[in-house]
PDB file of N, CA, C and O in Angstrom:
ATOM      1  N   MET A   1     -48.221  31.603 -20.939  1.00  0.00           N
ATOM      2  CA  MET A   1     -48.282  31.988 -19.393  1.00  0.00           C
ATOM      3  C   MET A   1     -49.362  31.334 -18.832  1.00  0.00           C
ATOM      4  O   MET A   1     -50.578  31.513 -18.763  1.00  0.00           O
ATOM      5  N   PHE A   2     -48.208  30.177 -18.291  1.00  0.00           N
ATOM      6  CA  PHE A   2     -49.038  29.097 -17.640  1.00  0.00           C
ATOM      7  C   PHE A   2     -49.932  29.294 -16.593  1.00  0.00           C
ATOM      8  O   PHE A   2     -51.027  28.732 -16.573  1.00  0.00           O
ATOM      9  N   TRP A   3     -49.412  30.319 -15.414  1.00  0.00           N
ATOM     10  CA  TRP A   3     -50.251  30.618 -14.236  1.00  0.00           C
ATOM     11  C   TRP A   3     -51.421  31.242 -14.740  1.00  0.00           C
ATOM     12  O   TRP A   3     -52.381  31.339 -13.976  1.00  0.00           O
ATOM     13  N   LEU A   4     -51.508  31.710 -15.970  1.00  0.00           N
ATOM     14  CA  LEU A   4     -53.074  32.226 -16.102  1.00  0.00           C
ATOM     15  C   LEU A   4     -53.788  31.381 -16.765  1.00  0.00           C
ATOM     16  O   LEU A   4     -54.955  31.663 -17.037  1.00  0.00           O
ATOM     17  N   LYS A   5     -53.279  30.303 -17.113  1.00  0.00           N
ATOM     18  CA  LYS A   5     -54.286  28.612 -17.041  1.00  0.00           C
ATOM     19  C   LYS A   5     -54.981  28.486 -16.061  1.00  0.00           C
ATOM     20  O   LYS A   5     -56.208  28.399 -16.115  1.00  0.00           O
ATOM     21  N   ILE A   6     -54.260  28.454 -14.947  1.00  0.00           N
ATOM     22  CA  ILE A   6     -54.321  27.908 -13.656  1.00  0.00           C
ATOM     23  C   ILE A   6     -55.542  28.570 -13.002  1.00  0.00           C
ATOM     24  O   ILE A   6     -56.559  28.024 -12.575  1.00  0.00           O
ATOM     25  N   PHE A   7     -55.144  30.143 -13.026  1.00  0.00           N
ATOM     26  CA  PHE A   7     -56.235  30.849 -12.267  1.00  0.00           C
ATOM     27  C   PHE A   7     -57.112  31.327 -13.040  1.00  0.00           C
ATOM     28  O   PHE A   7     -57.813  32.276 -12.691  1.00  0.00           O
ATOM     29  N   SER A   8     -57.215  30.754 -14.204  1.00  0.00           N
ATOM     30  CA  SER A   8     -58.568  31.496 -15.246  1.00  0.00           C
ATOM     31  C   SER A   8     -58.813  30.186 -16.344  1.00  0.00           C
ATOM     32  O   SER A   8     -58.082  29.531 -17.087  1.00  0.00           O
ATOM     33  N   PRO A   9     -59.984  30.198 -16.068  1.00  0.00           N
ATOM     34  CA  PRO A   9     -60.211  28.779 -17.188  1.00  0.00           C
ATOM     35  C   PRO A   9     -60.701  29.471 -18.332  1.00  0.00           C
ATOM     36  O   PRO A   9     -60.954  28.720 -19.274  1.00  0.00           O
ATOM     37  N   ARG A  10     -60.905  30.667 -18.525  1.00  0.00           N
ATOM     38  CA  ARG A  10     -61.529  31.030 -19.715  1.00  0.00           C
ATOM     39  C   ARG A  10     -59.708  31.936 -20.577  1.00  0.00           C
ATOM     40  O   ARG A  10     -59.083  32.820 -19.991  1.00  0.00           O
ATOM     41  N   ASN A  11     -59.302  31.353 -21.975  1.00  0.00           N
ATOM     42  CA  ASN A  11     -58.561  31.787 -22.496  1.00  0.00           C
ATOM     43  C   ASN A  11     -58.144  33.288 -22.091  1.00  0.00           C
ATOM     44  O   ASN A  11     -57.164  33.562 -21.399  1.00  0.00           O
ATOM     45  N   ASP A  12     -59.231  34.399 -22.747  1.00  0.00           N
ATOM     46  CA  ASP A  12     -59.299  35.906 -22.557  1.00  0.00           C
ATOM     47  C   ASP A  12     -58.667  36.473 -21.598  1.00  0.00           C
ATOM     48  O   ASP A  12     -58.480  37.686 -21.692  1.00  0.00           O
ATOM     49  N   GLY A  13     -58.100  35.646 -20.254  1.00  0.00           N
ATOM     50  CA  GLY A  13     -57.830  35.625 -18.738  1.00  0.00           C
ATOM     51  C   GLY A  13     -58.897  36.456 -18.032  1.00  0.00           C
ATOM     52  O   GLY A  13     -58.580  36.943 -16.947  1.00  0.00           O
ATOM     53  N   LEU A  14     -60.323  36.718 -18.587  1.00  0.00           N
ATOM     54  CA  LEU A  14     -61.198  37.087 -17.546  1.00  0.00           C
ATOM     55  C   LEU A  14     -61.632  35.876 -16.672  1.00  0.00           C
ATOM     56  O   LEU A  14     -62.053  34.826 -17.159  1.00  0.00           O
ATOM     57  N   ASN A  15     -61.523  36.062 -15.607  1.00  0.00           N
ATOM     58  CA  ASN A  15     -62.257  35.005 -14.687  1.00  0.00           C
ATOM     59  C   ASN A  15     -63.296  35.703 -13.754  1.00  0.00           C
ATOM     60  O   ASN A  15     -63.210  36.524 -12.841  1.00  0.00           O
ATOM     61  N   THR A  16     -64.522  34.893 -14.493  1.00  0.00           N
ATOM     62  CA  THR A  16     -65.737  35.513 -13.826  1.00  0.00           C
ATOM     63  C   THR A  16     -66.534  34.256 -12.556  1.00  0.00           C
ATOM     64  O   THR A  16     -67.704  34.184 -12.181  1.00  0.00           O
ATOM     65  N   ASN A  17     -65.594  33.600 -12.260  1.00  0.00           N
ATOM     66  CA  ASN A  17     -65.941  31.950 -11.302  1.00  0.00           C
ATOM     67  C   ASN A  17     -65.613  32.416 -10.481  1.00  0.00           C
ATOM     68  O   ASN A  17     -65.056  33.512 -10.419  1.00  0.00           O
ATOM     69  N   GLU A  18     -66.029  31.283  -9.156  1.00  0.00           N
ATOM     70  CA  GLU A  18     -65.901  31.532  -8.086  1.00  0.00           C
ATOM     71  C   GLU A  18     -66.283  32.630  -6.879  1.00  0.00           C
ATOM     72  O   GLU A  18     -67.428  32.952  -6.559  1.00  0.00           O
ATOM     73  N   ILE A  19     -65.061  33.113  -6.301  1.00  0.00           N
ATOM     74  CA  ILE A  19     -65.721  34.299  -5.722  1.00  0.00           C
ATOM     75  C   ILE A  19     -65.685  35.534  -6.362  1.00  0.00           C
ATOM     76  O   ILE A  19     -65.875  36.643  -5.863  1.00  0.00           O
ATOM     77  N   TYR A  20     -65.385  35.198  -7.682  1.00  0.00           N
ATOM     78  CA  TYR A  20     -65.718  36.511  -8.434  1.00  0.00           C
ATOM     79  C   TYR A  20     -66.889  36.545  -9.085  1.00  0.00           C
ATOM     80  O   TYR A  20     -67.040  37.200 -10.117  1.00  0.00           O
ATOM     81  N   ARG A  21     -67.892  35.783  -8.488  1.00  0.00           N
ATOM     82  CA  ARG A  21     -69.508  35.882  -9.035  1.00  0.00           C
ATOM     83  C   ARG A  21     -69.695  36.646  -7.947  1.00  0.00           C
ATOM     84  O   ARG A  21     -70.522  37.411  -8.443  1.00  0.00           O
ATOM     85  N   PHE A  22     -69.552  37.057  -6.760  1.00  0.00           N
ATOM     86  CA  PHE A  22     -69.656  38.013  -5.866  1.00  0.00           C
ATOM     87  C   PHE A  22     -69.315  39.106  -5.875  1.00  0.00           C
ATOM     88  O   PHE A  22     -70.109  39.850  -5.300  1.00  0.00           O
ATOM     89  N   SER A  23     -68.224  39.707  -6.392  1.00  0.00           N
ATOM     90  CA  SER A  23     -67.419  40.799  -5.904  1.00  0.00           C
ATOM     91  C   SER A  23     -66.035  41.010  -6.943  1.00  0.00           C
ATOM     92  O   SER A  23     -64.910  40.533  -6.788  1.00  0.00           O
ATOM     93  N   ARG A  24     -66.407  41.661  -7.755  1.00  0.00           N
ATOM     94  CA  ARG A  24     -65.548  42.249  -8.838  1.00  0.00           C
ATOM     95  C   ARG A  24     -63.694  42.599  -7.930  1.00  0.00           C
ATOM     96  O   ARG A  24     -62.636  42.845  -8.508  1.00  0.00           O
ATOM     97  N   ASN A  25     -63.918  42.497  -6.600  1.00  0.00           N
ATOM     98  CA  ASN A  25     -62.665  42.926  -5.883  1.00  0.00           C
ATOM     99  C   ASN A  25     -62.701  42.310  -4.829  1.00  0.00           C
ATOM    100  O   ASN A  25     -62.676  42.919  -3.760  1.00  0.00           O
ATOM    101  N   PRO A  26     -62.769  40.949  -4.893  1.00  0.00           N
ATOM    102  CA  PRO A  26     -62.439  40.331  -3.645  1.00  0.00           C
ATOM    103  C   PRO A  26     -61.391  40.461  -2.572  1.00  0.00           C
ATOM    104  O   PRO A  26     -61.630  40.448  -1.364  1.00  0.00           O
ATOM    105  N   MET A  27     -60.092  40.601  -3.185  1.00  0.00           N
ATOM    106  CA  MET A  27     -58.784  40.950  -2.700  1.00  0.00           C
ATOM    107  C   MET A  27     -59.048  42.437  -1.608  1.00  0.00           C
ATOM    108  O   MET A  27     -58.965  42.441  -0.380  1.00  0.00           O
ATOM    109  N   TYR A  28     -59.352  43.520  -2.441  1.00  0.00           N
ATOM    110  CA  TYR A  28     -59.562  44.601  -1.240  1.00  0.00           C
ATOM    111  C   TYR A  28     -60.897  44.195  -0.595  1.00  0.00           C
ATOM    112  O   TYR A  28     -60.894  44.159   0.636  1.00  0.00           O
ATOM    113  N   MET A  29     -61.888  43.925  -1.150  1.00  0.00           N
ATOM    114  CA  MET A  29     -63.063  43.418   0.236  1.00  0.00           C
ATOM    115  C   MET A  29     -62.090  42.625   1.557  1.00  0.00           C
ATOM    116  O   MET A  29     -62.053  42.888   2.759  1.00  0.00           O
ATOM    117  N   SER A  30     -61.429  41.671   0.825  1.00  0.00           N
ATOM    118  CA  SER A  30     -60.806  41.006   2.353  1.00  0.00           C
ATOM    119  C   SER A  30     -60.105  41.862   2.773  1.00  0.00           C
ATOM    120  O   SER A  30     -60.123  41.740   3.998  1.00  0.00           O
ATOM    121  N   TYR A  31     -59.314  42.896   2.418  1.00  0.00           N
ATOM    122  CA  TYR A  31     -58.489  43.913   3.215  1.00  0.00           C
ATOM    123  C   TYR A  31     -58.869  44.549   4.055  1.00  0.00           C
ATOM    124  O   TYR A  31     -58.516  44.723   5.222  1.00  0.00           O
ATOM    125  N   PHE A  32     -60.070  45.137   3.096  1.00  0.00           N
ATOM    126  CA  PHE A  32     -61.188  45.935   4.146  1.00  0.00           C
ATOM    127  C   PHE A  32     -61.755  45.236   5.133  1.00  0.00           C
ATOM    128  O   PHE A  32     -61.842  45.945   6.136  1.00  0.00           O
ATOM    129  N   ILE A  33     -62.271  43.930   5.330  1.00  0.00           N
ATOM    130  CA  ILE A  33     -62.695  43.433   6.738  1.00  0.00           C
ATOM    131  C   ILE A  33     -61.686  42.735   7.434  1.00  0.00           C
ATOM    132  O   ILE A  33     -61.910  42.349   8.581  1.00  0.00           O
ATOM    133  N   PHE A  34     -60.570  42.518   6.867  1.00  0.00           N
ATOM    134  CA  PHE A  34     -59.345  42.117   8.058  1.00  0.00           C
ATOM    135  C   PHE A  34     -59.017  43.610   8.511  1.00  0.00           C
ATOM    136  O   PHE A  34     -58.502  43.552   9.628  1.00  0.00           O
ATOM    137  N   PHE A  35     -59.092  44.542   8.195  1.00  0.00           N
ATOM    138  CA  PHE A  35     -58.727  45.954   8.647  1.00  0.00           C
ATOM    139  C   PHE A  35     -59.629  46.424   9.835  1.00  0.00           C
ATOM    140  O   PHE A  35     -59.293  47.014  10.861  1.00  0.00           O
ATOM    141  N   LEU A  36     -60.870  46.004   9.421  1.00  0.00           N
ATOM    142  CA  LEU A  36     -62.144  46.235  10.206  1.00  0.00           C
ATOM    143  C   LEU A  36     -61.810  45.567  11.344  1.00  0.00           C
ATOM    144  O   LEU A  36     -61.450  46.064  12.411  1.00  0.00           O
ATOM    145  N   ARG A  37     -61.971  44.216  11.019  1.00  0.00           N
ATOM    146  CA  ARG A  37     -61.871  43.382  12.295  1.00  0.00           C
ATOM    147  C   ARG A  37     -60.726  44.065  13.333  1.00  0.00           C
ATOM    148  O   ARG A  37     -61.012  44.110  14.530  1.00  0.00           O
ATOM    149  N   THR A  38     -59.584  44.533  12.925  1.00  0.00           N
ATOM    150  CA  THR A  38     -58.586  44.552  13.506  1.00  0.00           C
ATOM    151  C   THR A  38     -58.941  46.075  14.296  1.00  0.00           C
ATOM    152  O   THR A  38     -58.602  46.147  15.478  1.00  0.00           O
ATOM    153  N   VAL A  39     -59.594  47.251  13.686  1.00  0.00           N
ATOM    154  CA  VAL A  39     -60.309  48.380  14.328  1.00  0.00           C
ATOM    155  C   VAL A  39     -61.232  47.762  15.347  1.00  0.00           C
ATOM    156  O   VAL A  39     -60.838  47.907  16.504  1.00  0.00           O
ATOM    157  N   LEU A  40     -62.082  47.273  15.235  1.00  0.00           N
ATOM    158  CA  LEU A  40     -62.705  46.750  16.021  1.00  0.00           C
ATOM    159  C   LEU A  40     -62.256  45.994  17.500  1.00  0.00           C
ATOM    160  O   LEU A  40     -62.729  46.170  18.623  1.00  0.00           O
ATOM    161  N   LEU A  41     -61.236  45.152  17.082  1.00  0.00           N
ATOM    162  CA  LEU A  41     -60.797  44.384  18.170  1.00  0.00           C
ATOM    163  C   LEU A  41     -59.922  45.756  19.088  1.00  0.00           C
ATOM    164  O   LEU A  41     -60.007  45.573  20.302  1.00  0.00           O
ATOM    165  N   THR A  42     -59.407  46.594  18.836  1.00  0.00           N
ATOM    166  CA  THR A  42     -58.224  47.240  19.581  1.00  0.00           C
ATOM    167  C   THR A  42     -59.042  48.627  19.388  1.00  0.00           C
ATOM    168  O   THR A  42     -58.363  49.629  19.614  1.00  0.00           O
ATOM    169  N   GLN A  43     -60.042  48.792  19.105  1.00  0.00           N
ATOM    170  CA  GLN A  43     -61.125  50.258  19.503  1.00  0.00           C
ATOM    171  C   GLN A  43     -59.985  51.354  19.230  1.00  0.00           C
ATOM    172  O   GLN A  43     -59.826  52.219  20.092  1.00  0.00           O
ATOM    173  N   SER A  44     -59.331  51.363  18.292  1.00  0.00           N
ATOM    174  CA  SER A  44     -58.686  52.392  18.061  1.00  0.00           C
ATOM    175  C   SER A  44     -59.124  53.475  16.749  1.00  0.00           C
ATOM    176  O   SER A  44     -58.950  53.225  15.556  1.00  0.00           O
ATOM    177  N   ILE A  45     -59.662  54.582  17.250  1.00  0.00           N
ATOM    178  CA  ILE A  45     -60.063  55.780  16.587  1.00  0.00           C
ATOM    179  C   ILE A  45     -59.171  55.882  15.479  1.00  0.00           C
ATOM    180  O   ILE A  45     -59.608  55.852  14.328  1.00  0.00           O
ATOM    181  N   ILE A  46     -57.500  56.045  15.827  1.00  0.00           N
ATOM    182  CA  ILE A  46     -56.373  56.294  14.612  1.00  0.00           C
ATOM    183  C   ILE A  46     -56.713  55.351  13.796  1.00  0.00           C
ATOM    184  O   ILE A  46     -56.858  55.708  12.626  1.00  0.00           O
ATOM    185  N   LEU A  47     -56.935  53.951  14.107  1.00  0.00           N
ATOM    186  CA  LEU A  47     -56.773  52.623  12.836  1.00  0.00           C
ATOM    187  C   LEU A  47     -58.261  53.161  12.068  1.00  0.00           C
ATOM    188  O   LEU A  47     -58.263  53.271  10.842  1.00  0.00           O
ATOM    189  N   PHE A  48     -59.344  53.441  12.760  1.00  0.00           N
ATOM    190  CA  PHE A  48     -60.491  53.719  11.652  1.00  0.00           C
ATOM    191  C   PHE A  48     -60.507  54.711  11.050  1.00  0.00           C
ATOM    192  O   PHE A  48     -61.379  54.783  10.185  1.00  0.00           O
ATOM    193  N   ILE A  49     -59.651  55.803  11.212  1.00  0.00           N
ATOM    194  CA  ILE A  49     -59.276  57.022  10.271  1.00  0.00           C
ATOM    195  C   ILE A  49     -58.538  56.657   9.040  1.00  0.00           C
ATOM    196  O   ILE A  49     -58.769  56.980   7.875  1.00  0.00           O
ATOM    197  N   ILE A  50     -57.281  55.666   9.711  1.00  0.00           N
ATOM    198  CA  ILE A  50     -56.783  55.320   8.437  1.00  0.00           C
ATOM    199  C   ILE A  50     -57.411  54.037   7.672  1.00  0.00           C
ATOM    200  O   ILE A  50     -57.130  53.860   6.487  1.00  0.00           O
ATOM    201  N   LEU A  51     -58.232  53.179   8.338  1.00  0.00           N
ATOM    202  CA  LEU A  51     -59.036  52.163   7.277  1.00  0.00           C
ATOM    203  C   LEU A  51     -59.915  53.244   6.205  1.00  0.00           C
ATOM    204  O   LEU A  51     -60.096  53.177   4.989  1.00  0.00           O
ATOM    205  N   LEU A  52     -60.236  53.966   6.939  1.00  0.00           N
ATOM    206  CA  LEU A  52     -61.477  54.710   6.153  1.00  0.00           C
ATOM    207  C   LEU A  52     -60.617  56.110   4.846  1.00  0.00           C
ATOM    208  O   LEU A  52     -61.271  56.682   3.974  1.00  0.00           O
ATOM    209  N   LEU A  53     -58.948  56.362   5.121  1.00  0.00           N
ATOM    210  CA  LEU A  53     -58.548  56.629   4.093  1.00  0.00           C
ATOM    211  C   LEU A  53     -57.996  56.004   3.329  1.00  0.00           C
ATOM    212  O   LEU A  53     -57.517  56.456   2.289  1.00  0.00           O
ATOM    213  N   PHE A  54     -57.939  54.402   3.829  1.00  0.00           N
ATOM    214  CA  PHE A  54     -57.603  53.406   2.845  1.00  0.00           C
ATOM    215  C   PHE A  54     -58.270  52.966   1.949  1.00  0.00           C
ATOM    216  O   PHE A  54     -57.844  52.446   0.918  1.00  0.00           O
ATOM    217  N   GLN A  55     -59.601  53.168   2.323  1.00  0.00           N
ATOM    218  CA  GLN A  55     -61.102  52.579   1.802  1.00  0.00           C
ATOM    219  C   GLN A  55     -61.220  53.677   0.526  1.00  0.00           C
ATOM    220  O   GLN A  55     -61.627  53.352  -0.589  1.00  0.00           O
ATOM    221  N   ILE A  56     -60.858  54.821   0.837  1.00  0.00           N
ATOM    222  CA  ILE A  56     -61.275  55.889  -0.079  1.00  0.00           C
ATOM    223  C   ILE A  56     -59.779  55.909  -1.350  1.00  0.00           C
ATOM    224  O   ILE A  56     -59.793  56.064  -2.572  1.00  0.00           O
ATOM    225  N   SER A  57     -59.035  55.760  -0.729  1.00  0.00           N
ATOM    226  CA  SER A  57     -57.511  55.735  -1.709  1.00  0.00           C
ATOM    227  C   SER A  57     -58.032  54.242  -2.610  1.00  0.00           C
ATOM    228  O   SER A  57     -57.954  54.390  -3.830  1.00  0.00           O
ATOM    229  N   ILE A  58     -58.419  53.193  -2.256  1.00  0.00           N
ATOM    230  CA  ILE A  58     -58.449  52.061  -2.706  1.00  0.00           C
ATOM    231  C   ILE A  58     -59.550  52.008  -4.005  1.00  0.00           C
ATOM    232  O   ILE A  58     -59.348  51.412  -5.063  1.00  0.00           O
ATOM    233  N   HIS A  59     -60.633  52.703  -3.689  1.00  0.00           N
ATOM    234  CA  HIS A  59     -61.831  53.393  -4.294  1.00  0.00           C
ATOM    235  C   HIS A  59     -61.615  53.587  -5.700  1.00  0.00           C
ATOM    236  O   HIS A  59     -62.217  53.109  -6.662  1.00  0.00           O
ATOM    237  N   TRP A  60     -60.441  54.541  -5.626  1.00  0.00           N
ATOM    238  CA  TRP A  60     -59.743  55.558  -6.876  1.00  0.00           C
ATOM    239  C   TRP A  60     -58.814  54.355  -7.410  1.00  0.00           C
ATOM    240  O   TRP A  60     -58.557  54.525  -8.602  1.00  0.00           O
ATOM    241  N   VAL A  61     -58.406  53.533  -7.033  1.00  0.00           N
ATOM    242  CA  VAL A  61     -57.343  52.222  -7.632  1.00  0.00           C
ATOM    243  C   VAL A  61     -58.476  51.529  -8.331  1.00  0.00           C
ATOM    244  O   VAL A  61     -58.548  51.405  -9.553  1.00  0.00           O
ATOM    245  N   ILE A  62     -59.379  51.075  -7.441  1.00  0.00           N
ATOM    246  CA  ILE A  62     -60.266  50.074  -8.263  1.00  0.00           C
ATOM    247  C   ILE A  62     -61.035  50.694  -9.489  1.00  0.00           C
ATOM    248  O   ILE A  62     -61.453  49.995 -10.411  1.00  0.00           O
ATOM    249  N   LEU A  63     -61.188  52.041  -9.430  1.00  0.00           N
ATOM    250  CA  LEU A  63     -62.020  52.570 -10.531  1.00  0.00           C
ATOM    251  C   LEU A  63     -60.688  52.693 -11.740  1.00  0.00           C
ATOM    252  O   LEU A  63     -61.039  52.482 -12.900  1.00  0.00           O
ATOM    253  N   SER A  64     -59.481  52.960 -11.546  1.00  0.00           N
ATOM    254  CA  SER A  64     -58.560  53.312 -12.569  1.00  0.00           C
ATOM    255  C   SER A  64     -58.773  51.602 -13.196  1.00  0.00           C
ATOM    256  O   SER A  64     -59.013  51.468 -14.395  1.00  0.00           O
ATOM    257  N   GLU A  65     -58.655  50.281 -12.233  1.00  0.00           N
ATOM    258  CA  GLU A  65     -58.405  49.312 -12.827  1.00  0.00           C
ATOM    259  C   GLU A  65     -59.407  48.706 -13.439  1.00  0.00           C
ATOM    260  O   GLU A  65     -59.202  47.618 -13.976  1.00  0.00           O
ATOM    261  N   GLU A  66     -60.695  49.316 -13.467  1.00  0.00           N
ATOM    262  CA  GLU A  66     -61.857  48.871 -13.945  1.00  0.00           C
ATOM    263  C   GLU A  66     -61.896  49.456 -15.479  1.00  0.00           C
ATOM    264  O   GLU A  66     -62.398  48.803 -16.394  1.00  0.00           O
ATOM    265  N   GLN A  67     -61.322  50.741 -15.662  1.00  0.00           N
ATOM    266  CA  GLN A  67     -60.891  50.991 -17.131  1.00  0.00           C
ATOM    267  C   GLN A  67     -60.179  50.219 -17.756  1.00  0.00           C
ATOM    268  O   GLN A  67     -60.432  49.698 -18.842  1.00  0.00           O
ATOM    269  N   TRP A  68     -59.208  50.096 -17.081  1.00  0.00           N
ATOM    270  CA  TRP A  68     -57.732  49.422 -17.840  1.00  0.00           C
ATOM    271  C   TRP A  68     -58.851  47.731 -18.058  1.00  0.00           C
ATOM    272  O   TRP A  68     -58.576  46.962 -18.979  1.00  0.00           O
ATOM    273  N   CYS A  69     -59.466  47.569 -17.547  1.00  0.00           N
ATOM    274  CA  CYS A  69     -60.428  45.992 -17.627  1.00  0.00           C
ATOM    275  C   CYS A  69     -61.010  46.165 -19.184  1.00  0.00           C
ATOM    276  O   CYS A  69     -60.903  45.410 -20.150  1.00  0.00           O
ATOM    277  N   ILE A  70     -61.598  47.326 -19.057  1.00  0.00           N
ATOM    278  CA  ILE A  70     -63.050  48.011 -20.194  1.00  0.00           C
ATOM    279  C   ILE A  70     -61.972  47.751 -21.783  1.00  0.00           C
ATOM    280  O   ILE A  70     -62.220  47.207 -22.859  1.00  0.00           O
ATOM    281  N   SER A  71     -60.841  48.390 -21.275  1.00  0.00           N
ATOM    282  CA  SER A  71     -60.204  48.649 -22.643  1.00  0.00           C
ATOM    283  C   SER A  71     -59.339  47.079 -22.974  1.00  0.00           C
ATOM    284  O   SER A  71     -59.105  46.783 -24.146  1.00  0.00           O
ATOM    285  N   LYS A  72     -58.958  46.248 -21.957  1.00  0.00           N
ATOM    286  CA  LYS A  72     -58.467  45.369 -22.517  1.00  0.00           C
ATOM    287  C   LYS A  72     -59.365  44.107 -22.943  1.00  0.00           C
ATOM    288  O   LYS A  72     -59.084  43.330 -23.856  1.00  0.00           O
ATOM    289  N   PHE A  73     -60.537  44.045 -22.087  1.00  0.00           N
ATOM    290  CA  PHE A  73     -61.615  42.744 -22.072  1.00  0.00           C
ATOM    291  C   PHE A  73     -62.814  42.966 -22.885  1.00  0.00           C
ATOM    292  O   PHE A  73     -63.415  42.085 -23.500  1.00  0.00           O
ATOM    293  N   GLY A  74     -63.258  44.793 -22.821  1.00  0.00           N
ATOM    294  CA  GLY A  74     -64.138  45.102 -23.868  1.00  0.00           C
ATOM    295  C   GLY A  74     -65.524  45.025 -23.617  1.00  0.00           C
ATOM    296  O   GLY A  74     -65.949  45.711 -22.687  1.00  0.00           O
ATOM    297  N   ILE A  75     -66.349  44.298 -24.286  1.00  0.00           N
ATOM    298  CA  ILE A  75     -67.691  43.840 -23.967  1.00  0.00           C
ATOM    299  C   ILE A  75     -67.681  42.726 -23.049  1.00  0.00           C
ATOM    300  O   ILE A  75     -68.782  42.464 -22.565  1.00  0.00           O
ATOM    301  N   ALA A  76     -66.892  42.140 -22.758  1.00  0.00           N
ATOM    302  CA  ALA A  76     -67.279  40.557 -22.113  1.00  0.00           C
ATOM    303  C   ALA A  76     -67.125  41.626 -20.601  1.00  0.00           C
ATOM    304  O   ALA A  76     -68.121  41.358 -19.930  1.00  0.00           O
ATOM    305  N   TYR A  77     -66.336  42.616 -19.911  1.00  0.00           N
ATOM    306  CA  TYR A  77     -66.223  43.015 -19.035  1.00  0.00           C
ATOM    307  C   TYR A  77     -67.296  43.978 -18.602  1.00  0.00           C
ATOM    308  O   TYR A  77     -67.453  44.180 -17.397  1.00  0.00           O
ATOM    309  N   GLU A  78     -67.874  44.447 -19.289  1.00  0.00           N
ATOM    310  CA  GLU A  78     -68.708  45.315 -19.362  1.00  0.00           C
ATOM    311  C   GLU A  78     -70.169  44.382 -18.736  1.00  0.00           C
ATOM    312  O   GLU A  78     -70.896  44.595 -17.766  1.00  0.00           O
ATOM    313  N   GLN A  79     -70.172  43.443 -19.645  1.00  0.00           N
ATOM    314  CA  GLN A  79     -71.148  42.594 -19.198  1.00  0.00           C
ATOM    315  C   GLN A  79     -70.919  42.026 -17.945  1.00  0.00           C
ATOM    316  O   GLN A  79     -71.948  42.191 -17.289  1.00  0.00           O
ATOM    317  N   TYR A  80     -70.085  41.444 -17.297  1.00  0.00           N
ATOM    318  CA  TYR A  80     -69.398  41.273 -16.287  1.00  0.00           C
ATOM    319  C   TYR A  80     -69.995  42.102 -15.214  1.00  0.00           C
ATOM    320  O   TYR A  80     -70.640  41.684 -14.252  1.00  0.00           O
ATOM    321  N   MET A  81     -69.584  43.811 -15.610  1.00  0.00           N
ATOM    322  CA  MET A  81     -69.830  44.825 -14.607  1.00  0.00           C
ATOM    323  C   MET A  81     -71.035  44.850 -14.022  1.00  0.00           C
ATOM    324  O   MET A  81     -71.274  45.013 -12.825  1.00  0.00           O
ATOM    325  N   ASN A  82     -72.203  44.590 -15.394  1.00  0.00           N
ATOM    326  CA  ASN A  82     -73.832  44.894 -15.172  1.00  0.00           C
ATOM    327  C   ASN A  82     -74.264  43.599 -14.108  1.00  0.00           C
ATOM    328  O   ASN A  82     -75.277  43.670 -13.412  1.00  0.00           O
ATOM    329  N   GLN A  83     -73.250  42.292 -14.091  1.00  0.00           N
ATOM    330  CA  GLN A  83     -74.120  41.023 -13.535  1.00  0.00           C
ATOM    331  C   GLN A  83     -73.420  41.288 -11.939  1.00  0.00           C
ATOM    332  O   GLN A  83     -74.136  41.164 -10.945  1.00  0.00           O
ATOM    333  N   VAL A  84     -72.006  41.650 -11.825  1.00  0.00           N
ATOM    334  CA  VAL A  84     -71.485  41.642 -10.379  1.00  0.00           C
ATOM    335  C   VAL A  84     -71.411  42.863 -10.003  1.00  0.00           C
ATOM    336  O   VAL A  84     -71.172  43.726 -10.847  1.00  0.00           O
ATOM    337  N   ARG A  85     -71.599  43.194  -8.672  1.00  0.00           N
ATOM    338  CA  ARG A  85     -71.285  44.399  -7.867  1.00  0.00           C
ATOM    339  C   ARG A  85     -69.698  44.620  -7.814  1.00  0.00           C
ATOM    340  O   ARG A  85     -68.941  43.652  -7.740  1.00  0.00           O
ATOM    341  N   ARG A  86     -69.217  45.979  -7.858  1.00  0.00           N
ATOM    342  CA  ARG A  86     -68.346  46.473  -7.394  1.00  0.00           C
ATOM    343  C   ARG A  86     -67.647  45.736  -6.321  1.00  0.00           C
ATOM    344  O   ARG A  86     -66.859  44.850  -6.653  1.00  0.00           O
ATOM    345  N   TYR A  87     -67.882  46.046  -4.848  1.00  0.00           N
ATOM    346  CA  TYR A  87     -67.709  45.210  -3.768  1.00  0.00           C
ATOM    347  C   TYR A  87     -67.849  44.405  -3.676  1.00  0.00           C
ATOM    348  O   TYR A  87     -66.906  43.645  -3.896  1.00  0.00           O
ATOM    349  N   ILE A  88     -69.281  43.795  -3.232  1.00  0.00           N
ATOM    350  CA  ILE A  88     -70.175  42.568  -2.984  1.00  0.00           C
ATOM    351  C   ILE A  88     -71.541  42.523  -2.880  1.00  0.00           C
ATOM    352  O   ILE A  88     -72.258  43.298  -2.247  1.00  0.00           O
ATOM    353  N   LYS A  89     -72.011  41.127  -3.842  1.00  0.00           N
ATOM    354  CA  LYS A  89     -73.369  40.976  -4.179  1.00  0.00           C
ATOM    355  C   LYS A  89     -74.521  41.028  -3.062  1.00  0.00           C
ATOM    356  O   LYS A  89     -75.701  40.893  -3.386  1.00  0.00           O
TER     357      LYS A  89
END
């Protein structure tokens, strides 16, 4: 797994450095910020409703991903969860 060594300095694949020190889900946070900016620029109620539905559905995806990470990484991930918030620090 060459790509894993590039993106994760640890051997177990759990990356807690750089942007992951501030958020456990930086990709989803960037999606939200981008779409929120689009909503504000267009001032569209329909897009705002879509954004809310998207964020609610993504929250459930994040919860299931966290359960998977707990089963894969165990105590290391639980300690990480206690140090870093789900969305933003």
